[in-house]
LOVORO-308071 format. One line per field, with one value per residue (C-alpha): residue in three letters; x, y, z. Coordinates in nm, 3 decimals, decimal comma, padded with zeros to 5 digits, m for minus. Layout:
// residues N
code <- c(ala:...);
east <- c(X:...);
north <- c(Y:...);
up <- c(Z:...);
//
This chain:
// residues 384
code <- c(unk:unk:unk:unk:unk:unk:unk:unk:unk:unk:unk:unk:unk:unk:unk:unk:unk:unk:unk:unk:unk:unk:unk:unk:unk:unk:unk:unk:unk:unk:unk:unk:unk:unk:unk:unk:unk:unk:unk:unk:unk:unk:unk:unk:unk:unk:unk:unk:unk:unk:unk:unk:unk:unk:unk:unk:unk:unk:unk:unk:unk:unk:unk:unk:unk:unk:unk:unk:unk:unk:unk:unk:unk:unk:unk:unk:unk:unk:unk:unk:unk:unk:unk:unk:unk:unk:unk:unk:unk:unk:unk:unk:unk:unk:unk:unk:unk:unk:unk:unk:unk:unk:unk:unk:unk:unk:unk:unk:unk:unk:unk:unk:unk:unk:unk:unk:unk:unk:unk:unk:unk:unk:unk:unk:unk:unk:unk:unk:unk:unk:unk:unk:unk:unk:unk:unk:unk:unk:unk:unk:unk:unk:unk:unk:unk:unk:unk:unk:unk:unk:unk:unk:unk:unk:unk:unk:unk:unk:unk:unk:unk:unk:unk:unk:unk:unk:unk:unk:unk:unk:unk:unk:unk:unk:unk:unk:unk:unk:unk:unk:unk:unk:unk:unk:unk:unk:unk:unk:unk:unk:unk:unk:unk:unk:unk:unk:unk:unk:unk:unk:unk:unk:unk:unk:unk:unk:unk:unk:unk:unk:unk:unk:unk:unk:unk:unk:unk:unk:unk:unk:unk:unk:unk:unk:unk:unk:unk:unk:unk:unk:unk:unk:unk:unk:unk:unk:unk:unk:unk:unk:unk:unk:unk:unk:unk:unk:unk:unk:unk:unk:unk:unk:unk:unk:unk:unk:unk:unk:unk:unk:unk:unk:unk:unk:unk:unk:unk:unk:unk:unk:unk:unk:unk:unk:unk:unk:unk:unk:unk:unk:unk:unk:unk:unk:unk:unk:unk:unk:unk:unk:unk:unk:unk:unk:unk:unk:unk:unk:unk:unk:unk:unk:unk:unk:unk:unk:unk:unk:unk:unk:unk:unk:unk:unk:unk:unk:unk:unk:unk:unk:unk:unk:unk:unk:unk:unk:unk:unk:unk:unk:unk:unk:unk:unk:unk:unk:unk:unk:unk:unk:unk:unk:unk:unk:unk:unk:unk:unk:unk:unk:unk:unk:unk:unk:unk:unk:unk:unk:unk:unk:unk:unk:unk:unk:unk:unk:unk:unk:unk:unk:unk:unk:unk:unk:unk:unk:unk:unk:unk:unk:unk:unk:unk:unk);
east <- c(00,639:00,940:01,187:01,451:01,663:01,776:01,953:01,875:01,999:02,374:02,320:02,160:01,826:01,768:01,441:01,314:01,052:00,820:00,560:00,284:00,105:m00,173:m00,351:m00,630:m00,713:m00,473:m00,096:00,032:00,359:00,520:00,795:01,015:01,229:01,514:01,792:02,149:02,324:02,228:02,450:02,206:01,968:01,602:01,488:01,758:01,666:01,301:01,377:01,594:01,317:01,068:01,294:01,352:00,977:00,908:01,166:01,020:00,673:00,793:01,072:00,980:00,601:00,322:00,135:m00,181:m00,017:m00,158:m00,074:m00,349:m00,161:00,153:00,323:00,616:00,847:01,009:01,273:01,102:00,740:00,682:00,942:00,920:00,549:00,485:00,750:00,593:00,254:00,393:00,484:00,177:m00,054:00,101:00,109:m00,167:m00,391:m00,377:m00,443:m00,156:00,001:00,279:00,432:00,742:00,927:01,284:01,455:01,737:01,997:02,061:01,851:01,555:01,289:01,172:00,858:00,634:00,415:00,151:00,045:m00,201:m00,294:m00,635:m00,788:m01,054:m00,956:m01,192:m01,206:m01,507:m01,653:m01,602:m01,222:m01,181:m01,039:m01,203:m01,006:m01,244:m01,203:m01,386:m01,670:m01,446:m01,432:m01,120:m01,140:m00,813:m00,781:m00,462:m00,361:m00,691:m00,643:m00,814:m00,717:m00,946:m00,814:m00,633:m00,545:m00,860:m01,095:m00,895:m00,914:m01,282:m01,353:m01,134:m01,315:m01,664:m01,595:m01,457:m01,770:m01,975:m01,745:m01,794:m02,169:m02,183:m02,022:m02,273:m02,000:m01,945:m01,636:m01,693:m01,768:m01,543:m01,243:m00,935:m00,654:m00,590:m00,279:m00,262:00,040:00,067:00,273:00,463:00,327:00,446:00,205:m00,075:m00,128:m00,350:m00,605:m00,601:m00,661:m00,950:m01,129:m01,081:m01,214:m01,523:m01,603:m01,548:m01,808:m02,068:m01,982:m02,003:m01,626:m01,551:m01,340:m01,635:m01,661:m01,338:m01,124:m00,927:m00,561:m00,373:m00,050:m00,032:00,309:00,494:00,456:00,422:00,202:00,326:00,092:00,208:m00,154:m00,234:m00,168:m00,312:m00,340:m00,501:m00,475:m00,734:m00,813:m01,153:m01,302:m01,660:m01,769:m01,618:m01,811:m01,766:m01,564:m01,300:m01,174:m00,954:m00,814:m00,471:m00,377:m00,064:m00,164:00,159:00,350:00,107:m00,185:m00,512:m00,454:m00,756:m00,575:m00,351:m00,619:m00,590:m00,825:m00,674:m00,618:m00,269:m00,329:m00,596:m00,591:m00,824:m00,872:m00,955:m01,001:m00,636:m00,447:m00,445:m00,338:m00,209:m00,195:00,021:m00,028:00,262:00,432:00,697:00,890:00,601:00,495:00,157:00,116:00,154:00,500:00,798:01,053:01,425:01,395:01,685:01,832:01,766:01,897:01,707:01,393:01,441:01,465:01,155:00,962:01,035:00,948:00,610:00,546:00,636:00,397:00,113:00,195:00,205:m00,164:m00,231:00,017:00,266:00,615:00,867:00,968:00,614:00,637:00,612:00,650:00,763:00,818:01,055:01,018:01,303:01,277:01,650:01,825:02,153:02,017:01,987:02,313:02,297:01,932:02,001:02,294:02,091:01,798:02,004:02,236:01,953:01,681:01,850:01,527:01,322:01,182:01,183:01,244:01,376:01,246:01,259:00,933:00,901:00,655:00,350:00,515:00,855:01,015:00,960:01,271:01,152:00,828:00,746:00,432:00,408:00,197:00,236:00,074:00,051:m00,128:m00,472:m00,704:m01,046:m01,284:m01,581:m01,455:m01,380:m01,015:m00,874);
north <- c(05,093:04,998:04,721:04,566:04,251:04,078:03,758:03,526:03,207:03,266:03,406:03,084:03,254:03,555:03,743:04,011:04,222:04,462:04,671:04,911:05,125:05,332:05,637:05,406:05,040:04,758:04,749:04,474:04,285:04,046:03,809:03,615:03,376:03,166:02,944:03,058:02,739:02,461:02,208:02,178:01,881:01,957:01,939:02,187:02,423:02,407:02,459:02,762:02,909:02,850:03,021:03,316:03,346:03,351:03,627:03,835:03,805:03,927:04,169:04,317:04,314:04,462:04,231:04,269:04,122:03,785:03,561:03,552:03,322:03,110:02,917:02,674:02,608:02,266:02,062:01,726:01,763:01,389:01,354:01,700:01,782:01,576:01,772:02,097:01,985:01,884:02,248:02,394:02,190:02,362:02,710:02,966:02,853:03,024:02,917:02,697:02,617:02,359:02,309:02,139:02,422:02,393:02,714:02,763:02,882:02,515:02,499:02,272:02,519:02,878:03,051:03,337:03,477:03,750:03,922:04,197:04,374:04,389:04,112:03,888:03,538:03,243:02,910:02,840:02,490:02,458:02,487:02,859:03,097:03,435:03,746:04,034:04,402:04,725:04,561:04,358:03,979:03,821:03,450:03,261:02,900:02,697:02,354:02,243:01,911:01,590:01,264:01,250:01,057:01,337:01,706:01,815:01,637:01,747:02,111:02,087:01,941:02,201:02,490:02,349:02,287:02,639:02,784:02,602:02,730:03,085:03,038:02,939:03,276:03,457:03,519:03,427:03,340:03,631:03,901:03,813:03,602:03,822:03,567:03,197:02,980:02,644:02,424:02,152:01,835:01,794:02,119:02,040:01,744:01,835:02,207:02,150:01,976:02,269:02,515:02,314:02,264:02,623:02,765:02,544:02,610:02,983:02,994:02,860:03,149:03,422:03,459:03,517:03,740:03,982:04,008:03,940:03,660:03,621:03,698:03,371:03,177:02,835:02,684:02,359:02,248:01,909:01,799:01,554:01,293:01,190:01,119:01,490:01,652:01,994:02,188:02,528:02,832:03,110:03,461:03,634:03,945:04,020:04,379:04,545:04,777:04,715:05,035:04,909:04,641:04,729:04,483:04,550:04,502:04,698:04,650:04,799:04,515:04,224:04,071:03,943:03,591:03,448:03,515:03,217:03,002:03,066:03,246:03,472:03,843:03,992:04,173:04,304:04,613:04,659:05,015:05,072:05,406:05,425:05,205:05,017:04,652:04,515:04,145:04,065:03,723:03,506:03,722:03,614:03,750:03,796:04,067:04,209:03,947:03,662:03,564:03,471:03,754:03,658:03,278:03,101:03,415:03,410:03,759:03,931:03,738:03,856:04,216:04,192:04,017:04,299:04,555:04,385:04,383:04,750:04,833:04,657:04,834:05,173:05,141:05,167:05,446:05,198:05,085:04,813:04,986:04,936:04,556:04,397:04,033:03,851:03,486:03,425:03,090:02,940:02,647:02,570:02,572:02,650:03,001:03,083:03,268:03,491:03,581:03,649:03,875:04,053:04,128:04,228:04,455:04,643:04,622:04,590:04,655:04,401:04,153:03,809:03,437:03,234:02,879:02,596:02,576:02,536:02,779:02,665:02,731:02,558:02,854:03,078:03,039:03,266:03,397:03,622:03,694:03,972:04,186:04,562:04,831:05,209:05,474:05,584:05,865:05,721:05,839:05,691:05,348:05,213:05,168:04,817);
up <- c(12,252:12,464:12,372:12,596:12,592:12,911:13,007:13,296:13,462:13,423:13,072:12,946:12,870:12,645:12,676:12,439:12,617:12,434:12,611:12,513:12,770:12,618:12,755:12,866:12,875:12,949:12,927:12,698:12,694:12,448:12,564:12,323:12,527:12,388:12,517:12,455:12,571:12,326:12,507:12,798:12,789:12,724:13,086:13,193:12,909:13,011:13,379:13,305:13,091:13,372:13,627:13,393:13,331:13,705:13,756:13,473:13,622:13,962:13,867:13,528:13,490:13,703:13,935:13,726:13,412:13,310:13,016:12,754:12,515:12,522:12,240:12,270:11,976:12,017:11,839:11,911:12,016:12,055:12,328:12,484:12,514:12,828:13,020:12,904:13,029:13,369:13,427:13,261:13,485:13,786:13,630:13,594:13,308:12,972:12,612:12,506:12,170:12,136:11,794:11,659:11,488:11,606:11,720:11,473:11,724:11,802:12,118:12,184:12,297:12,270:12,400:12,292:12,570:12,527:12,850:12,937:13,260:13,426:13,215:13,363:13,247:13,242:13,066:12,848:12,855:12,480:12,495:12,429:12,688:12,742:12,843:12,906:12,989:12,918:12,726:12,495:12,511:12,359:12,282:12,240:12,131:12,117:11,996:11,845:11,665:11,563:11,392:11,090:10,791:10,602:10,616:10,433:10,672:10,976:10,865:10,786:11,130:11,302:11,136:11,181:11,550:11,584:11,426:11,689:11,966:11,843:11,813:12,180:12,258:12,032:11,774:11,410:11,210:10,970:11,225:11,517:11,418:11,379:11,336:11,275:11,257:11,079:11,154:10,893:10,913:10,583:10,441:10,086:10,078:10,318:10,262:09,957:10,180:10,421:10,136:09,992:10,323:10,436:10,112:10,117:10,482:10,436:10,158:10,402:10,637:10,369:10,364:09,995:09,773:09,764:10,144:10,331:10,471:10,796:10,862:10,893:10,881:10,716:10,780:10,853:11,213:11,384:11,669:11,934:11,783:11,431:11,334:11,361:11,023:11,106:11,430:11,470:11,697:11,693:11,816:11,807:11,967:12,068:12,130:11,822:11,593:11,217:11,179:11,421:11,180:10,882:10,629:10,478:10,113:10,002:09,634:09,498:09,667:09,706:09,523:09,674:09,797:09,612:09,284:09,356:09,513:09,886:10,121:10,385:10,443:10,430:10,755:10,991:11,212:11,508:11,639:12,005:12,175:12,279:12,032:11,706:11,704:11,373:11,292:10,988:10,827:10,723:10,459:10,208:09,910:09,666:09,422:09,326:09,055:09,303:09,179:09,395:09,401:09,396:09,367:09,539:09,702:10,076:10,153:09,874:09,972:10,330:10,214:09,996:10,271:10,516:10,250:10,204:10,579:10,601:10,316:10,501:10,825:10,654:10,569:10,944:11,017:11,161:11,066:11,140:11,464:11,597:11,578:11,924:11,821:11,506:11,420:11,128:10,950:10,744:10,506:10,514:10,855:10,675:10,608:10,977:11,036:10,730:10,798:11,166:11,076:10,808:11,040:11,342:11,146:10,972:11,237:11,578:11,770:11,576:11,836:11,677:11,698:11,403:11,373:11,120:10,924:10,546:10,390:10,194:09,855:09,816:09,640:09,941:10,153:10,435:10,583:10,879:11,078:11,332:11,563:11,597:11,811:11,766:11,974:11,854:11,947:11,869:12,143:11,957:12,068:12,414:12,508:12,512);
//
């Protein structure tokens, strides 16, 4: 994996670029783009990001690289989303997620972009986007939402609709879904409805503590429409053999999530012929009894959180230096500077964005999700 940081547009845009080029299959790139001049109005910040993105696509990445997923982190989704969509309607289509999780460097917008080479991209009629190569079909979904009466019903409808979308692609939730994200308005109030609906729908799909769950993040995040309490992003793969999927546990550090009433996996690794991709769920400062470690201490919670992530990665033969993309969520914006200094001083090549998003349990002051990639030599499987 290669990691570089560059600035664009008179140093107003910072871009963290991670790349992985395996011995076969596609090359993959992760971009984390942030604004360094918070005094610019939103439109100017957005335009500078767009210009920087265009330069990266022409100057830094191969011509075959295409975006397979894009997520915007906004400070005010209600007033900013329309301007995002003006540009997106003119840009090459890709699955799109827009969530109000303010970048904590004081700016109004940040972007995560995931790109791969040689992918055949097409839109499915049911709202998913398919990226296919080498016999694998990757289905991305972004920004799914509805306006049912409460968070439980919205989540139930989201999942049931997603099951139908997968069925149309000859997939199932249990066999093909690798990763979900749930962004919950007022997570302290509405997360309980998400948990209840997810658990009950999962049972109908044979997703139980005796089978497996799905890696996920459930975190505070607002939609542009205040009547949307829950929005969902998804990732599934068709063409995998059962042996290609590994669930991660790190039992010395973490307990099974069902022990405290929720239903997701700590992490999932997918092995291809040339690489192993690791998807780490939102991870906080927790021990193997399900208890919060270091209540009230943001720096010690940060350290324990990273230790937990490292323990999960080690089950796949990976480490923190193999992370290509990480999103760090903080409950209290006042903790931003000390967390930023802590991470950058101890892990200077850790590609990340820090945004404002309370975690699902109030005592957790910080949470991080990430994706990592390591080389693999698994000739029994096709390369990515």
